[in-house]
C-alpha positions as CSV (number, residue, x, y, z in Angstrom):
1,M,-43.7,27.6,84.9
2,M,-46.5,27.3,82.7
3,K,-49.5,27.8,84.3
4,L,-52.3,25.7,83.6
5,G,-55.9,26.9,83.1
6,L,-59.6,25.2,81.8
7,R,-62.2,26.8,79.6
8,L,-65.3,26.0,81.4
9,P,-68.3,24.4,78.9
10,S,-70.4,27.0,79.8
11,F,-73.2,25.9,76.9
12,A,-76.6,27.2,77.4
13,L,-78.8,23.8,77.1
14,G,-82.2,24.8,78.6
15,E,-82.9,22.2,81.2
16,R,-79.7,20.3,80.6
17,T,-77.7,24.1,81.9
18,A,-75.3,22.7,84.5
19,S,-76.4,24.5,87.8
20,L,-74.1,26.4,89.9
21,G,-73.5,23.7,92.6
22,E,-72.4,21.3,89.7
23,M,-70.2,24.3,88.4
24,G,-68.9,24.9,91.7
25,A,-67.9,21.6,92.6
26,Y,-66.3,21.2,89.7
27,L,-63.9,24.1,89.9
28,R,-63.1,23.5,93.7
29,R,-62.1,20.1,92.5
30,A,-60.0,21.9,89.9
31,E,-58.6,24.0,92.1
32,E,-57.3,20.9,94.4
33,L,-55.9,19.5,91.3
34,G,-53.7,22.7,90.4
35,F,-55.8,24.4,87.7
36,E,-54.7,28.1,88.4
37,T,-57.5,30.0,85.6
38,A,-60.9,29.2,84.5
39,M,-62.3,31.0,81.2
40,V,-65.8,31.1,79.7
41,I,-67.2,31.8,76.1
42,D,-68.9,34.9,75.2
43,H,-71.5,34.4,72.3
44,L,-74.5,36.3,72.3
45,L,-77.0,34.4,69.7
46,V,-76.1,30.4,68.3
47,A,-73.0,31.1,65.8
48,P,-72.8,28.4,62.9
49,P,-71.3,26.7,61.1
50,A,-68.9,26.7,64.3
51,Y,-71.2,26.3,66.7
52,R,-74.7,24.4,67.4
53,V,-75.0,26.5,71.0
54,T,-74.7,29.2,72.8
55,W,-73.3,30.2,75.9
56,L,-74.0,31.8,79.4
57,E,-73.2,35.2,79.7
58,P,-69.8,35.8,80.9
59,V,-69.7,38.4,83.4
60,A,-73.1,36.9,85.3
61,L,-71.4,33.6,85.9
62,L,-68.1,35.0,86.6
63,S,-70.0,36.9,88.9
64,A,-71.6,33.9,90.6
65,L,-68.7,31.4,90.0
66,A,-66.8,33.9,92.3
67,G,-68.8,33.1,95.4
68,V,-68.0,29.3,94.9
69,T,-64.4,29.1,94.5
70,R,-61.5,30.3,96.7
71,T,-58.0,30.4,94.4
72,I,-58.8,30.1,90.7
73,R,-58.5,33.4,88.5
74,L,-61.6,34.0,86.4
75,G,-61.8,35.7,83.2
76,T,-63.0,35.4,79.6
77,M,-61.4,33.8,76.5
78,V,-62.9,35.9,74.8
79,L,-65.5,38.2,75.5
80,V,-66.3,40.5,72.6
81,L,-65.7,43.7,73.8
82,P,-67.4,45.7,70.3
83,F,-70.5,44.8,72.2
84,R,-70.5,46.7,75.3
85,D,-69.9,50.4,76.2
86,P,-66.4,51.4,77.5
87,V,-68.0,53.2,80.8
88,A,-70.8,51.0,81.8
89,F,-68.1,48.2,81.1
90,A,-65.5,49.8,82.9
91,K,-67.8,49.4,86.7
92,E,-69.0,46.1,85.4
93,W,-65.6,44.4,85.1
94,A,-64.3,46.5,87.8
95,T,-66.9,45.6,89.9
96,L,-66.2,41.4,89.2
97,D,-62.6,42.2,90.2
98,V,-63.6,43.4,93.5
99,L,-66.0,40.8,94.6
100,S,-63.5,38.0,93.1
101,G,-60.7,39.6,95.2
102,G,-58.6,40.3,92.2
103,R,-58.8,37.1,90.6
104,S,-59.8,38.3,86.8
105,I,-58.6,38.2,83.9
106,L,-60.0,40.1,80.9
107,G,-59.4,38.5,77.7
108,V,-61.2,40.4,74.3
109,G,-61.8,39.5,70.8
110,V,-63.4,41.7,68.0
111,G,-65.9,39.2,67.7
112,W,-66.8,37.9,64.1
113,N,-70.8,36.8,63.8
114,R,-72.6,39.7,61.7
115,E,-76.1,38.5,63.1
116,E,-74.9,39.4,67.1
117,F,-73.5,42.8,65.4
118,D,-77.2,43.3,63.9
119,A,-79.2,42.6,66.7
120,L,-77.4,45.2,68.9
121,R,-77.4,47.4,65.7
122,I,-73.6,47.7,65.9
123,P,-71.6,47.7,62.1
124,H,-69.8,44.7,61.6
125,R,-67.1,46.7,59.9
126,E,-66.4,48.8,62.7
127,R,-65.8,46.1,65.3
128,G,-62.0,46.6,65.4
129,R,-62.0,50.2,65.5
130,R,-64.5,50.1,68.4
131,M,-62.5,47.6,70.3
132,N,-59.1,49.3,70.3
133,E,-61.1,52.7,71.7
134,M,-62.6,50.2,74.2
135,L,-59.2,49.5,75.4
136,E,-58.2,52.5,75.6
137,A,-61.2,54.1,77.5
138,I,-61.5,51.3,80.0
139,T,-58.1,51.3,81.1
140,A,-58.1,54.7,81.4
141,L,-61.0,55.0,83.6
142,W,-59.9,52.0,85.8
143,A,-56.3,53.9,86.2
144,G,-57.7,57.4,87.0
145,D,-60.6,60.1,88.2
146,H,-61.8,62.9,86.1
147,V,-61.1,60.7,82.8
148,T,-61.8,62.6,79.9
149,Y,-61.7,60.3,76.3
150,E,-62.3,61.5,72.9
151,G,-62.6,58.9,70.0
152,Q,-64.5,58.2,66.7
153,F,-67.4,56.2,68.7
154,Y,-67.1,56.9,72.5
155,R,-66.4,60.1,74.2
156,F,-67.2,61.2,77.9
157,R,-65.7,63.9,80.0
158,D,-64.3,63.8,83.4
159,L,-66.0,61.0,84.4
160,T,-64.6,59.0,87.5
161,I,-65.8,55.1,88.1
162,E,-65.7,53.6,91.2
163,P,-65.1,50.8,92.5
164,K,-61.2,50.5,90.6
165,P,-60.5,47.2,89.8
166,V,-58.4,45.4,92.9
167,Q,-55.4,44.8,90.5
168,Q,-53.8,48.1,89.3
169,P,-53.4,49.4,87.0
170,H,-56.2,46.9,85.7
171,P,-56.8,43.6,85.7
172,P,-54.8,41.3,82.8
173,I,-55.7,42.1,79.5
174,W,-55.5,38.6,77.2
175,I,-56.4,39.3,73.5
176,G,-57.3,36.4,71.0
177,G,-56.7,36.2,67.6
178,G,-55.0,35.3,64.7
179,T,-54.6,32.9,61.6
180,Q,-56.8,30.1,61.5
181,P,-58.7,28.2,59.1
182,S,-61.6,30.4,58.5
183,E,-63.4,29.6,56.0
184,R,-64.9,26.4,57.3
185,I,-65.5,27.8,60.6
186,Y,-67.3,31.0,59.1
187,G,-68.3,29.9,55.9
188,E,-66.1,32.8,54.6
189,E,-62.3,34.1,54.5
190,V,-61.8,36.7,56.7
191,P,-59.8,39.3,54.4
192,S,-57.3,40.3,57.0
193,I,-55.9,39.6,60.0
194,E,-53.1,42.4,60.1
195,P,-55.1,44.7,62.2
196,V,-55.5,42.0,64.5
197,L,-51.9,41.3,64.8
198,R,-51.1,44.7,65.1
199,R,-53.4,45.5,68.2
200,I,-52.3,42.6,69.7
201,A,-48.9,43.7,69.7
202,K,-50.2,47.2,70.7
203,Y,-52.6,46.8,73.6
204,A,-52.1,43.2,75.1
205,T,-50.3,41.9,78.0
206,T,-51.1,38.2,76.8
207,W,-52.1,36.7,73.4
208,V,-54.7,33.6,72.8
209,P,-54.2,32.0,69.1
210,H,-57.4,30.5,68.1
211,A,-58.0,27.1,69.2
212,S,-58.0,25.9,65.4
213,A,-55.3,27.3,64.5
214,T,-52.6,24.9,63.4
215,A,-48.5,24.7,64.8
216,E,-47.7,26.9,61.4
217,M,-50.3,29.4,61.7
218,V,-49.3,30.4,65.0
219,A,-45.6,30.2,64.4
220,A,-46.1,32.6,61.5
221,D,-48.3,35.2,63.4
222,W,-46.0,34.8,66.2
223,A,-42.7,36.2,64.2
224,T,-45.7,38.9,62.6
225,I,-46.7,40.0,66.1
226,Q,-42.8,40.5,67.1
227,G,-42.0,42.6,64.2
228,Y,-44.8,44.9,65.3
229,M,-44.0,45.2,69.0
230,A,-40.7,46.0,67.7
231,D,-41.9,49.0,65.8
232,L,-43.7,50.0,69.0
233,G,-40.7,49.9,71.1
234,R,-41.9,46.5,73.1
235,G,-39.9,43.6,73.6
236,P,-41.5,39.9,73.2
237,H,-40.7,39.2,77.0
238,E,-43.4,41.7,77.4
239,L,-46.3,39.7,75.6
240,S,-47.0,36.1,77.5
241,K,-48.6,33.7,75.3
242,V,-51.6,30.8,75.9
243,Y,-52.3,27.7,74.1
244,S,-55.7,26.7,74.3
245,N,-58.2,24.0,72.8
246,F,-61.1,22.0,72.9
247,I,-59.8,18.4,74.2
248,H,-61.3,14.8,74.7
249,V,-59.6,12.1,75.7
250,L,-59.8,9.0,74.5
251,R,-59.6,5.6,76.5
252,P,-57.1,3.2,75.1
253,G,-58.5,1.7,71.9
254,E,-61.5,3.5,71.8
255,K,-62.5,4.8,68.1
256,P,-62.7,8.6,67.7
257,E,-65.9,8.6,66.4
258,A,-67.1,7.8,70.1
259,A,-66.4,11.5,71.0
260,S,-68.8,12.9,68.2
261,R,-71.6,12.4,71.4
262,A,-69.7,14.8,73.5
263,F,-68.6,17.1,70.4
264,S,-71.8,17.3,69.0
265,V,-73.6,19.1,71.8
266,Y,-71.9,22.2,71.2
267,S,-70.0,21.9,67.8
268,G,-71.3,22.7,64.0
269,M,-68.6,20.9,62.9
270,D,-67.8,17.4,62.0
271,L,-65.6,14.5,63.1
272,D,-63.0,15.1,60.4
273,Y,-62.8,18.9,62.1
274,W,-62.2,18.0,65.3
275,Q,-59.8,15.1,64.3
276,Q,-57.2,18.2,62.4
277,Y,-57.8,20.9,64.4
278,Y,-59.3,19.8,67.6
279,L,-57.4,17.7,70.8
280,L,-59.4,14.3,69.9
281,G,-57.0,11.3,70.8
282,E,-56.0,9.1,73.4
283,A,-54.0,10.5,76.2
284,E,-50.3,10.3,74.4
285,A,-51.3,11.8,71.1
286,V,-52.9,14.3,72.8
287,A,-49.8,15.5,74.7
288,D,-47.9,15.4,71.3
289,R,-50.3,17.7,69.6
290,I,-50.1,20.4,72.7
291,R,-46.2,19.8,72.9
292,A,-45.7,20.6,69.2
293,K,-48.4,24.0,69.3
294,I,-46.5,25.0,72.4
295,E,-43.1,24.8,70.8
296,A,-44.7,26.4,67.9
297,L,-45.3,29.5,70.2
298,G,-41.8,29.8,71.7
299,G,-43.0,28.4,74.8
300,V,-46.5,29.7,76.7
301,E,-47.0,30.7,79.8
302,H,-50.5,29.4,80.4
303,L,-51.7,26.2,79.1
304,V,-55.8,26.4,78.9
305,L,-57.9,23.0,78.3
306,N,-61.6,23.1,77.5
307,P,-63.2,19.9,78.3
308,L,-66.5,19.0,76.9
309,D,-68.4,18.6,80.2
310,W,-68.7,19.3,83.7
311,D,-67.8,15.7,84.5
312,R,-65.0,15.7,87.4
313,A,-63.9,12.8,86.4
314,N,-62.3,14.4,83.0
315,L,-60.4,16.9,85.3
316,D,-58.7,13.4,86.6
317,V,-57.7,12.5,83.3
318,L,-56.3,15.3,82.5
319,A,-54.2,15.7,85.8
320,E,-53.0,12.3,85.4
321,R,-52.6,11.3,82.1
322,V,-52.0,14.7,80.0
323,L,-50.7,17.0,82.1
324,P,-47.4,15.1,83.2
325,L,-46.8,14.4,79.8
326,V,-46.5,17.8,78.9
327,T,-45.0,19.3,81.9
328,G,-42.4,16.8,82.4
């Protein structure tokens, strides 16, 4: 059965930033409607040209949301893992898992915004290798005591981290990445995604393709990932898949231009981009786009949709007008 989730519009908007009370009411309504996961984005700074705002810090936000929700699973999609230190982060995330009653999902990615890496004094070119070591180090710290790790970037000896996560040996690890229209998003082409796909094949329990990836892009990436998994002795059944995207459902007869007010709050892209790569349209058209991407992935275990504000009425629209056309 496909699980249904949300990625939250956790934009940092100054005085217009949603309050914890508003977020809690929104998520409790989501729980009532059957949504099972709530995920948040991680950006240290505003990251143009893709975005015109930044987001609230994800671990602090999820810790707060753990106290105002009951059943929904809380996670990142995705957290930029190379920004963190493995020892400090292992303790930080394990604490979140304990406080949420074992409801955390750790979704990670390598990041892309050079300005953010420069601000943290982390070489942008090292981010992929650092992420590999981070994944190895934090999972070792969660699973055992007196852990020693010797990597190129991170080294420690005989360390024991407490608390351990409730979920053992560790919370689910989702890894985001793959082919996308990178020149339009980042202003430059990504040199090669092969290391990203190899990392997903080796470390991930769940793969999250980019929201902007077309059905053709994800189908090609999935074929490549399966080949890498076979080389590692993993079967495709060992990797679950997520389809996620930003979504805005138009009322019958409403013009796409009406969505500009919602998208322009956070997005640095234009109407043509939103229509081409995001889920913008009337309910039937949006459901058709979702089904096409799910088919390209050979089926998914999670569908995670990202409404553009905290209006609970939009959750009802998804539950009543869109999701029945997908799950049915």
